Structure formats: C-alpha cells, structure tokens
N, C-alpha and C positions, 0 to 999 in steps of 0.2 A: 429292376433292375437296368442298368447301363448299357446301350449298344454296345455289340463285343466291340465293333471296331472301334470306339472312344475309350477303348482301355489305355492303351499307351497316356493316351492326353491325359486321361483323370491321374495314372500315378505322374506323371512329369509337373501337372497342377498342385500335387500331396506335395513333389520336392520342392518347387518355389514357396508350396506355404511354408515349410519348415525351413525355408532363407528369411522369410518374413518374422516369420514369428520371433525368431532368433534376435532382429532387432526392434529393442527396448523403448521403439519410439511414442513414450507419452508425452502425451503434447500437454498436461500437467506442471509437468517438471521439466519442460525443455531437452528432454532425452533424446536424441540419436535421432532429430530426424531431418535432419540433411542429409546423413548417412544414407537412410532410407528412402527419401525422397530421391538419389541418387541411384540407390538399387531399384526402384522400382522403374526412373526410368529407364534403368539397362536394358530390365526385360523388357520393355515395350519397343526401344530401339533394334532389339533383337528379332522381337517381331513384324519389323516394316513402319513400326509409327516415326511419324515426328513427332517431336516432345519439344514442347519450351516449359521453361523453369520459368513461373514467375516471384518478387519474393513478397510473402506474407504478413501478418503481423507478428507470428510467430513462427511460423513453419512456409516452407518454398506451395505454393500450388503449380498442380505441373497440367498445362493441356498436351495431348496428344490427338494427333488423327491418322488414318489409313483407311485404305479401299478407295474403291469409287461405286459411284451408279446411283441410280436417281436416289434412292431412298437415301437416309441420312436416323441414325441412330446415336442420340446422346445416351454415354452412362457417367453414372456421378458414383463416387465411391472414396477412404480417405484412408490414410496409412497410419495414422496415431491411433493411439490405444487407450483405453485407462490408466492409473497404476494398479502396481500389482497387491498391493493388501488390500486386507493383512496375509501377508506369503507365511504365516503358519498354517493357513487355514487349504495350501495348495498338498494334493498329494502326491506331486511330480513337482519336477522345476515350470514354473511359469512364460522361459522363455527356450523349453525345448519344447517342442512338437511332438506330444506322447500319446503312444494309443493301447486302451486297455477297452477290450470285450466289444470293439468294433466302433468307439468314442475317440475321437483324435483331441487332449487337453493341452491347451496352452492361451496364454494373453492374446486377443485378437485371430481366435481359430476362428471364432466366427464373424467378432465386430472389430475389423470389416477386411482384414485379408483372409481371412479363410471363401467371402466373397470377391473377389479383386481376384484372386488365384484360378475359382473356378470361372469366371466371366476369362480370362487370359487362356486360358484352356480350350474355352468354347472356341474363341476365336483362331486358335492354333487349328482344331482341327475343320473350322470352316474353310479355312485358308488350303488345308492340305486336299477337303473331300472337292473345291475348286479349283485343282492345277495350279496352285500355290497364290490365288488371287481371291482377295476379301467383292466377294461381288455388290456389296452396296461401304456407304461413306459411314465410320465408325470413330465420334466425336468423345472422346474421353477424359474429363476434366477428374480429377484426384487431387486431396487438398488434407493439408495436414494438421488443420484445427478444426473437425468436429467436436472431439471429445471435450473443445473449451468454450466451445458455442459459436463457432466458424466467424467470426470476430471481422475476416477480411471476404466474407465469402459475396455480402449480397452486393457490393460495391463494384468487386469483380465480375462478377456477370453481367452489371449494370453496365461496366466499361468495358466489356468482350463478348456482348451481344451478338455481335456479326461471327466471330469468330464461334460462338456456341450454339446457331441457329440450328435443328434439329427437327425432325416430324414426330418424335417422344424421349423421352429420358425414361432410363432402368436404372431405378432408383437403386440406394444402395443396401437394400438387406429385405429380406424376405423368410419366410420359413414353410416348414412343413411338418402338419398335425399328426398326434401320434398314430392315426392310422394308413398314414402316406398319403393324405390329399396335399395340394400344393395351398398354398394360404398371400393369395395377393391384394395389397395395401394400395387402396387411390391416393391419398392421400395423408397428412401429418396434422397433428393438434400444433398448435402456437406454444410457447413457452414461458414465463416471466417468470426471472428467479429474484429476490430480495431479501433481506435480511431486517428482520426488527431487532432493535435497540433500544436500550433502556439504560438507562444510569442518574442515578440519586444522591452519588457521595462522592469522595474523591478518593475515598480510602475504603473497606467491608469495616461495618461494623459489629458490634457482640449483641445478638439478638436478641438483649430485655431492652433496646434502645429502638424496637418492634410497635413498641406500648405509641412512639412519637413521628419515628421513619418511615416513610410509605416500601414498600419492597419492591424493587425493578421485577423480579420473577411475576410477582403478583400482577402487576400492572402488565405481563409481558401474556399470563395468563386469561386477563382477562382480553386482551388484543384479539387472542388466540382466536377465543372462542366464539366472541364477537363476529367471526365470519364467516362461519358457516351454520348450518343446523346439525340435527341428528343424521336424520338420511345424506348427508353431504352438499346439500343446496346450501350455496353461496349466499349468504345475507346483505352483503355490498350492495347500499342505492343502485341502481342503474347496472351495475357486471349484466344483467341480459341483455339488456337491449337492442347491442348491437348483434345480437347472436343472427344467423342465417337459420332461417329455418329449416330443415332438411326435405330433400327432392322426393320427388314421389320414387325416382332410380335407389337413392339410398335409403329411403323405408326399406322398397324390395327386397333391397343387396342383404340387410338388417334382418326383415323375416328370414329371408334360408340360410342364415348362419347357423349352424349347427350347435347344441351341448348348451349349457348354462355356466363353463366355466370350471365343473369339476376338477379336470386336469392340472389346471393351476390352483388350485385350492391344497391335490392331491403331491405333488411335485412340492409346494413350497410352507406343507402342514398349515396354512389359513387356517384360524380357529373364529375369526370372525367378519363377515360383508359387508357390505353396502348395496348390494344388490345379487339377485339368480335370478335364473329362467329368463325370458326375452329381456327385461330390463338389465342382465349383463350385461349384453353386445349394444344396448342403447345407450348408455354408458362410456364404455369404450370408445366407441365412432364417434358419437353426434354431441357427447354433451361437455361441458368446461368440470375442471377440475381444480382445487385446492388441496396441496398436501402440506402436510410439516415433515419439510427433511431432517432437523435436527433442535436440540435445544441446551443453550449450555448457559451457568454463570453461577458462582458459589461454589459450597466445599461438592466435591463428587466420591471424596473418599471411602473408604469401607465405618464403620461406626458412625458418630455422630460428631458432629463438631458446630455449637451456639453460634452461627454466625448469621446479623443481614448483608449477606453481598450489596457491594456497590455498585454493579451493574449484571448486565443481561442480556442475551440475543437468542433468537429463533429465527431459522432460515425454514422459508419457504418457494413453492414452486405455485407457479400458477398456469395449467393447461386446455389453452382456448383450442373455437373453434373460431371457424369464418363465420362473419366478418372484424368478429374483434380483434383490436389494436392495442397491444399490450402499453405505449405509451399513455392509452386514454383507459385505462383498467390502472394504472399506479398512477392517476389522477383520482380515479373511484375508492382507492383503497386510501391514500390519504386524506381525500372529503372523509372519509365511514371515519376514519379511527380518528380524528377533529372532533368530530357529532359525538363521539363519544366519551368528551374529556380526555383523550389519549392523544394530545399534542406534543407532549413531551418523549411517546414511543417514535424514534427515528426509521424512517424506510431509505434502504440502502438498496440500490438495484448489483444485482450481482450477476457477470458473463455477461454474452450477446444475449438477447430477444430476439425470439423465433415468432412471426407472422403464421397463422396458418393456411392448409393449404389444402386443393383437394380436386381430383379430375372428376371429367362425365364420363360414367360409366358407358356413354356410347358411341365416342371417341373411337373413331379405327386402328386408334394405336392400343388405345385399350383392349376393344376386340380381342387385336392380332397376340396380346400379349395371355389370353385367356385361354386363346384355341392353343397356342405354344404352348401353354400349361401342361394342359388338358392331354397334347400329343405324347410328350414328355416325360409323363408321370402316370398315365392309365389312369387319368381318372381327372372330373372334372375341379377345377378350381374353388376353393372358397374366396368368395371377395370381399372384402371391407371397404366400405366407403372411406374409412381413416383408420389408421391408425394408432391405439393410444397416447403414442412415444409423440417424441418429436424431434424435428433436425432441419438442415435451410434449405426445405424446398420451394418456399416463397418467391423468391423472387427469379424460379425455373418458371416459374408460371405468368407471372405476373413482368416479368423484363421478356421471358423466350417465346413466352405464347405457349408452354410444349404441357400437354400432359403426363404424370410421371408416374410410370407403377413400380411400387415393391414387390421384387421376387425376385428371393431367396432359397438358402438351407437352413437358418439357424429352427431350433426346435425348445419343445415345452422348457426339457430341462438341460438345455445351455448355459444358463446361469452366466450371461453375459454380465460384465460389469462387474463379475463378485470373481473367489477364488472358483479356480476348478473350471476357469471358461471352455466350451466343447461344442463341435459338431461331432454327425455320423459319419463317417466314412461312405455310408450308403449315398445319405444325404447330399455330400459334394458331387457322388457320379450324378445323383438328379440333375444336381445344378449343372454339369456341364451339358448333360444333354438337352436341360431349358435353353440353355444360350446358344448350341447349336438348334433348335427347331424356330427360337425364336430371330435368330440373326437371317435364317434361311427364309423363312416366312417374309422377314419384311423383305426380301431381296425381290424375292416372285412375286409381290402386291407392295409394290410402294404406295403411300397414301397419294 
C-alpha cells in the first residue's frame, strides 16, 4: 500500500492523468500533439521546471530541468498515444479516464501518460518532504513521436548530449506482476519494420489464368516461409553472426525469473506457444525474433471470388538484440530473398528503426533502482536483462553513456495498444512511492 503521507499526491497525480487522457494525442494521425505538449509544459513549469520545446518531425520534443545537487537523474517519457481503433471494443470512452473495480481505463492510462503523471506526483512529494526544494537535479525528456518510431530522437539526443547528461536514466515504462512484485527491465530489443510487396500484373485477373500467371500471394507465402523454422529460429544466412553472447550476469538474471509465461497465456487465451519453462524467459530477454504483423491482397470478403490478385503485401517486424544493426539485417534479408529466386519481392522499410540496448546489472544506478523498488513495494524486484519490446533507448546509452532502467506501473492485463487500456489504481500509488524512494536514494547517495 502507498504510504499515508503520499495520498494527496497520488490523488493529484490521478487528476493530472484524467486531464492527460482527455487530450487525443495520437501521433500516427497528428492529433492534438502541440496542445498536449503545451499542457505537459504547464504541468512541469508549475512544479518549478524550466522547459524548452524543440520542433520534431512529428511533434515537439520537451526538455525540462529542475532541482540541484551532485546527483543527476534523467527521465524519459512520451506524451503521444496509439489510435483508439477499434472503437466499438471499448467498454467506456477511450479518452475519458474511467474507473471500474479498481482499474482506470483510457488510452494512454498506461502507455505512457500514467507513467508520466505518477512520476510528476513523486517529484511533488519529494519537494514537499524537503521543504520545497528538489535535492537532486532532474532532467526530463518528453517526446511526442514514440508511437511512430521516434524519428527525431536519435539525432536530438546526439545534438543535445550536454543538456541531457546524467548518472542514469529512468525509462518510460515498467510493470508490476500479478503477485505485486515490481518488474524492472535493463534494456530493450531493437526493431526493424518492413513490408514485402509483390506485383504480377497491372490488374486482377480471372483465377483460371493461374494456370499460366504466377500468384503474388504465393510468392509472398514462399518468402515468409523461408525466413524462419517451426521453432521460431530465423533461417536468414548471417542473421545471428552479430548477436552478442549473453553475459554471465544476463544468464543469472534470466535464471531467477519466475514462472513460464502462464499468466500471459491465461490473460490472452493463447493456444499455441513457441516456448515454455526456462526457454520462455530466454527468448523474451535474449533472443531475436521475426513476426508477421499482417497480410493483404486479393479478395477478403464473404464467400468466394475466383480472382488471381495483381498484387499483395506482408508486414513484418524483426526484434533485435545487441549488437545487431537494422541496416545490416535489411541487407541480409534482401540477399536471402534474392538467393531464393524471389527478386520480384520488394522490401520496403517502414517507420524508424531502433537499435537494441542493454545496461550492466552491476552499475550503481541499476542497483539503486533495484533497492528503491524493494523498499517501495516491500518485495524484491524481478529484473529482466531486456524487455521483449523495443524503443529508442540506444542513443541514450550510445551518446550519453547512461544506463537505462525501465520501472513503472503497467500490468499483465493492461491491454496496452489495445481497446480498454488500463492501469490498477493501486499500481499508480506504488509507482508514486517508487519514484519518491528512487529520488531520495539518489539524492542521499550520488554516484
């Protein structure tokens, strides 16, 4: 439970969250991004932050700073959200924070406005507990392009490195497991999204002509089938050559992770898996993966239509691990398709690529985050060397040299990016308590 003296800050943080969720900051559609940046700026200025706004390719990038002391914490968050579609599956309006049975529903409630609001509440609490002053320097980068691949961020971090220097970075997300234990992540996989396209004619044809005209969906099926085996291993020659072997610390961290993914299978009704037992955590943390995101072309309505489609497409994403480079993987993919006789299958890059990143578990900042999590939650944290997901962490480690730790308030049933996205009210309170514990620990024990 949250400490009693944090109650007022928790409630004010939830009020901030209601206001943030009401702002439809959908970056994929360019909705309300300047307005949301302006609102976030007002929230930060009211708490004593100096805020600078910089133009991004899609939305403003905010850099805020407050406090003083020998310790410097960098925080990374984003104010943009995913589209709310399909709207009919929401049980309450997506841009109205709605509470049901201890859960708070709304687009961005978890990813990432709930995280932002809980951290701001923690900063307010620390200031109050220290006579109105913030006993360490906090630098906060908040962008509005994360949900479209953060196309401005890598160059921004490179160009503003001195403005962002810190002892460590508190990353934009994290979770709490069904038993109430905090779950920390010390890295992210890289991601590369592509679309395979194939065209065989200028127009759809009668399917009888399949006797003499090749089918683009067959060509794409052959391409996809050639990329991985039945166990999920990639079959592209050279794909694994640059994979950094996991360290002893990585292997030790994976070995202590509890469970085999059963809560995930129960929550989402999963009927077929690629890994259980220990391999579940090894694959999520340490191994790259290929996903088929969507497939289109030809007739997709009810009943049959005897047509030979003129063209088709498949959307893929590659999740990468250190030291894989998306540009190199793209080269290997093209060479592999050519070697399969699929030179007519076009490879089109989608959105911005992300490189993988992973922090050293022994770093003092990582240890401080682990200690703060244990103190705030009353339970030892579960520490993952990497999240299975991706994000723009690489430039923070490569350009700033700071370790990044993801610690936050999401839950296994949070439905991030889906209808009925939610957080637990209790988890929001715990997130505020963790923020207070981390800030005060860093202030008292600077690196």
